[in-house]
C-alpha positions in Angstrom: -50.8 11.4 32.5 -48.6 9.6 30.0 -45.5 8.4 32.5 -42.4 7.2 30.9 -38.9 6.2 32.3 -35.5 6.6 30.4 -33.2 4.7 32.4 -29.2 5.0 30.9 -27.1 2.2 30.8 -28.0 -0.1 34.2 -25.3 -2.1 33.8 -23.3 -4.8 35.6 -19.9 -2.9 34.3 -21.4 0.4 36.2 -21.9 -1.3 39.4 -20.0 -1.2 42.2 -19.4 -5.1 42.7 -16.8 -7.5 42.2 -15.9 -7.8 38.3 -17.4 -4.6 37.2 -14.7 -2.9 34.6 -15.7 0.4 35.4 -17.7 0.7 39.1 -19.6 3.8 39.8 -19.7 4.3 43.4 -23.3 3.8 45.1 -24.6 2.4 41.7 -25.6 -1.0 43.3 -28.0 0.8 45.6 -28.9 3.0 43.3 -30.3 0.1 41.6 -32.1 -1.5 44.4 -34.1 2.1 44.7 -34.9 2.3 41.0 -35.9 -1.4 41.3 -38.2 -0.9 43.9 -39.3 2.5 42.8 -40.4 0.3 39.1 -41.7 -2.2 41.3 -44.2 0.6 43.1 -45.5 2.3 40.0 -46.0 -0.8 38.0 -48.6 -0.4 36.1 -49.2 3.4 36.1 -46.1 3.2 34.0 -46.6 3.7 30.2 -43.3 3.1 28.9 -40.2 2.4 30.0 -36.5 2.9 27.5 -33.6 1.5 28.6 -30.5 2.3 26.8 -27.3 -0.2 26.7 -24.1 1.0 26.8 -22.8 -1.8 23.9 -18.8 -2.3 22.8 -16.5 -4.5 21.3 -12.5 -5.0 22.3 -11.7 -2.7 19.5 -13.2 0.6 19.8 -11.4 4.2 20.2 -12.0 4.8 23.8 -10.0 1.7 24.4 -6.5 1.0 25.3 -5.9 -1.6 22.4 -7.1 1.0 19.6 -4.0 3.1 20.6 -0.2 3.0 20.9 2.7 5.7 21.9 6.0 5.6 20.4 7.0 2.8 22.1 4.1 0.7 21.0 2.4 0.4 24.3 -1.0 1.0 25.2 -2.4 4.2 26.7 -3.3 3.4 30.5 -7.1 3.9 31.3 -8.1 7.0 32.2 -6.0 8.6 29.9 -7.4 11.8 28.3 -6.4 12.2 24.5 -6.5 15.7 23.2 -5.6 17.1 20.0 -2.0 17.9 20.8 -1.2 14.8 22.1 -2.3 13.2 18.2 -0.6 16.1 16.4 2.8 15.6 18.1 2.7 11.9 18.2 2.5 11.0 21.6 -0.6 8.7 21.2 -1.3 7.0 17.2 -4.0 4.5 16.2 -2.4 1.1 16.3 -3.2 0.6 12.8 -1.4 3.6 10.4 -3.8 3.7 8.5 -6.8 5.5 10.7 -4.3 8.1 12.0 -5.7 10.6 10.0 -9.2 9.5 11.1 -8.4 9.6 14.5 -6.9 13.1 14.1 -10.2 14.3 12.6 -11.9 12.8 15.1 -10.1 14.7 17.8 -10.6 17.8 16.4 -14.7 17.3 16.3 -14.6 16.4 19.7 -12.8 20.1 20.7 -14.4 21.9 17.8 -17.9 20.3 19.1 -17.3 21.3 22.6 -18.0 17.7 23.8 -15.5 15.7 26.3 -11.4 15.4 25.6 -11.4 11.7 24.3 -11.3 9.5 27.6 -9.5 6.1 27.2 -11.6 3.7 29.5 -11.0 0.0 30.7 -12.5 -1.8 28.0 -16.5 -2.3 29.6 -19.7 -3.6 28.2 -18.3 -5.9 25.8 -21.0 -7.6 24.2 -21.9 -11.0 24.9 -20.6 -10.3 28.4 -21.5 -10.4 32.1 -20.7 -6.3 32.3 -23.4 -5.7 29.4 -26.0 -7.0 30.9 -28.4 -5.2 33.3 -28.0 -5.2 37.1 -30.1 -8.1 38.3 -32.3 -6.2 40.5 -33.3 -4.1 37.7 -33.8 -6.8 35.3 -36.2 -8.3 37.6 -38.3 -5.2 37.9 -38.1 -4.5 34.3 -39.2 -8.2 33.7 -41.8 -8.0 36.4 -43.3 -4.5 34.7 -43.4 -6.4 31.4 -45.2 -9.4 32.8 -47.9 -7.1 34.5 -49.0 -5.1 31.5 -47.7 -7.4 28.4 -45.4 -4.8 27.5 -41.9 -4.4 26.4 -39.2 -2.7 27.6 -37.6 -0.6 24.7 -34.0 -1.4 24.8 -31.8 1.0 22.9 -28.2 0.2 21.6 -25.5 2.4 21.6 -22.0 2.8 21.8 -21.4 -0.2 18.9 -19.8 2.2 16.5 -15.9 1.8 17.1 -15.0 5.1 15.8 -16.9 7.6 18.2 -18.3 7.9 21.7 -21.7 7.2 22.6 -22.6 8.8 26.0 -25.7 10.6 25.1 -28.7 8.0 24.6 -29.8 10.5 21.7 -26.5 10.6 19.6 -22.8 10.0 19.8 -20.2 12.8 20.4 -19.3 12.5 16.8 -22.1 10.9 14.5 -20.9 9.2 11.5 -22.4 9.8 8.0 -22.2 6.5 7.4 -23.8 4.8 10.7 -27.8 6.0 11.1 -26.9 4.7 14.7 -24.8 7.6 15.3 -27.3 10.1 14.6 -30.0 11.5 16.4 -32.3 9.3 17.7 -35.1 10.5 16.2 -37.6 7.7 17.3 -37.0 8.5 21.1 -36.9 11.8 20.8 -40.8 11.8 19.5 -41.7 9.3 22.1 -40.4 11.5 25.2 -41.8 14.2 23.7 -45.3 12.9 23.8 -45.2 11.7 27.3 -46.3 14.1 30.1 -43.4 13.3 32.7 -40.4 11.2 32.1 -38.6 10.0 35.2 -34.8 9.8 34.5 -32.1 7.5 36.1 -29.1 5.7 35.5 -25.2 5.6 34.8 -23.1 7.5 35.1 -24.6 10.8 36.0 -21.5 12.8 35.7 -21.5 11.0 31.7 -24.2 9.4 30.1 -26.7 10.7 32.4 -25.6 14.1 31.7 -25.1 14.4 28.1 -28.4 12.3 27.5 -30.3 15.5 29.3 -28.2 18.0 27.6 -28.7 16.9 24.4 -32.7 16.4 25.4 -32.9 20.0 26.3 -31.3 21.3 23.2 -33.9 19.4 21.2 -37.0 19.9 22.8 -36.8 23.5 23.7 -37.3 25.1 27.3 -41.0 24.9 27.9 -40.9 21.3 27.6 -38.0 20.4 30.2 -40.5 20.8 33.3 -41.7 17.1 31.7 -37.9 15.9 32.9 -37.6 14.6 36.8 -34.4 13.2 37.6 -34.7 10.9 40.4 -32.0 11.8 42.1 -31.1 8.8 44.6 -30.9 6.9 41.8 -28.1 7.6 40.1 -24.1 8.7 41.0 -21.3 10.4 39.2 -18.2 9.0 38.3 -15.5 8.6 40.9 -13.3 12.1 40.9 -15.9 13.6 38.4 -19.0 15.0 41.0 -17.8 18.4 40.3 -19.5 17.3 36.4 -22.7 16.0 37.9 -22.9 18.9 40.0 -22.6 21.2 37.3 -24.8 19.6 35.2 -27.8 19.3 38.4 -27.3 23.0 38.7 -27.5 24.4 34.8 -30.4 21.8 34.4 -32.7 22.6 37.4 -32.4 26.6 36.6 -33.5 25.5 32.8 -36.4 24.0 34.4 -35.7 20.1 35.0 -37.5 19.1 38.5 -35.6 15.9 40.2 -37.2 13.6 43.4 -36.3 11.1 45.5 -37.2 7.8 44.5 -39.2 7.1 47.9 -41.3 10.3 47.2 -41.7 10.4 43.7 -45.5 10.0 42.5 -46.7 9.6 46.4 
């Protein structure tokens, strides 16, 4: 049996520890359980894929990108929909980008994706927040040492023009940037696995979008290969309902779940 792990954004800025830019309640203990699972399964794991949310300060989902009529940036967690841009409530700080951001929020609406959310600047390249949570990083390194294998690190989110919750593709792929388009390499290797264990942060956003996109690509006959390790992932505070809807939908479609202590015992 070929066992692979797909771990979504297990980074410091999503941990619920002091200094995290976008803490997810429970993420630190999730990380401890995930690390213990990786250590227990060890060489039984054939491949590990780890996505890294990767941004710079100037990003369409960060406050500095936008301003109101008085030149003030939106506070974190502001929702910017089509009407807000069309009516001038929020506009691109650089006027030459106004049409592009209007096209973007319209595309989000038409694609059925989340309304644009302004997040605190997070997972900035070169910062502590971008790094993998230490307990998970240590377990990943041990796995590499044990089997002389390399973790497959997958960068997502670096394009400043689109959100990129899913590990497979950006919310609005940029035709000029292959990194925002469907990640066929990752998709194909996951399809070759007999079992794919899913973990990471946050359950309400990046994990949910990743699984939805995998399901859309592989078809219902392969969804039984996906096993969400349910006590190694948590939702953004206040958005537990989104996570619950995702779990209910995907279980109905064939995704399985397990607790870390019980998985493959």
